[in-house]
N, C-alpha and C positions, 0 to 999 in steps of 0.2 A: 422546512429543515433538511438538510442534506442526508442522504443515506450513505453510510460508509461500511465497507468490507475490509476487516483486518484478516491478513493471512500470515501466519507465522506457526512453526512447529513447536514452540515453546509456550506451554500455558501461562507462565509468569509474565512473559512479554506481551501476550494478547491482553492479559488482565491489566498490566500497567498502561498499555496503549488505550484501552477502553476507559481507564480512569482519567488519563491525561486528556483524552477527547471529551469526556463528559465534564471533568472540573474545569479545564482552562478554555475549551471550546464550546461548551454547552451544547455539544452534539448528543443526541439521544437515540437516533436510529442507527445503531451499530450492530452489525453481524459479524461473525468470525468463522473461520475455518482453519484447519492446522496443516494444510499441504496444497501444493499448486494444482493438483488434479481437481480438488474440490472447489479450488478458488474458480476454475474455469466453469464448472458445473453451477456454482453459486451465482457467479456473475450473469451467465445466461438467464437464470431464474430471476434474480433480483434486479439487474441493471442498476447497480449503485451508482451515485454520483462521483464516488471516490474509491479507489482501493489502495490500501497501504500494505505493501507485501514485502516480507523478508525475501532475501536473495538466496540464501543458503537454507535449503530444506531437503528432507529425505524425499525420494521419488522424484516428482516433478519439481524442479527448483523454480524460484522466482522468475528467472530469465525465460525459462521455456513457457511458464504460464502466461507471462507478460506478452511474449510473442504471439501465443494462442489466441489470447483474448483481443489483442489488437487486430489480429488477422480477421477476426468476426465482427468486432465492434471498434473500427478505427478511431472513433472519437472518445474512446474510454480514457478516463483520467486515472493513472496509476502512478503512485509514488513508491519507489523501491527504498526499502530500509534495511540497513546492514551494518555490521560491525567492520566490514572490509571496505576500505576506502581507496582500493586500487583504481588508478586512472583508466586503465583498459577496461575494467568492469563498468565503470561509470559511463564510459564512452558507448559500451556496447547496450547498456540498458536505455540510454537516451536515444542511440540509433534505432532502437527496437520500438520506441514509442513511450518510454517512461516521461512523466511530466516533470519529475524531480527525483533526486537521489539524496537521501538523507542517512548520514553516518551516526551510528550510535556510539557512545551516549550523545544525548542532545538535550539542549535547553528546552523545557516544556513550553515556554511563551514563544520562542523562536519557531518551534515545531508547529504550533497552532497557526502562527503568522503564514508560514510556508503552505500549510494545508488550505488555508482560506485564499491565499493567493492562486493556487492551483484550481480551487473551486470557483475563482473569479469573485469572491466576496470579501475583499479586503476591508 
């Protein structure tokens, strides 16, 4: 089973994501942190199969954390999750190495399909 790291500065969003991953995707090995700096540290320690990371966070934001993780682990699979669907942001994240960019709110089943696609387990 895949190991997933959730990175979001809102407790409620992390809880909701964990619930969706467990309920709809049957994922059980889920870790979470609330900021980009801790995401980098946790990634280095856990080497998760997938990171689902918010873009806008206090301190080290999602784009900065994405760039740092990819610079150390070029094959990292990171999905950026945000409420901001600006084309320039999407382009920057994809250029930095994000495997997908999901805009909130999202359909739970489609969310899981996209996660499985990135994991290579359709």
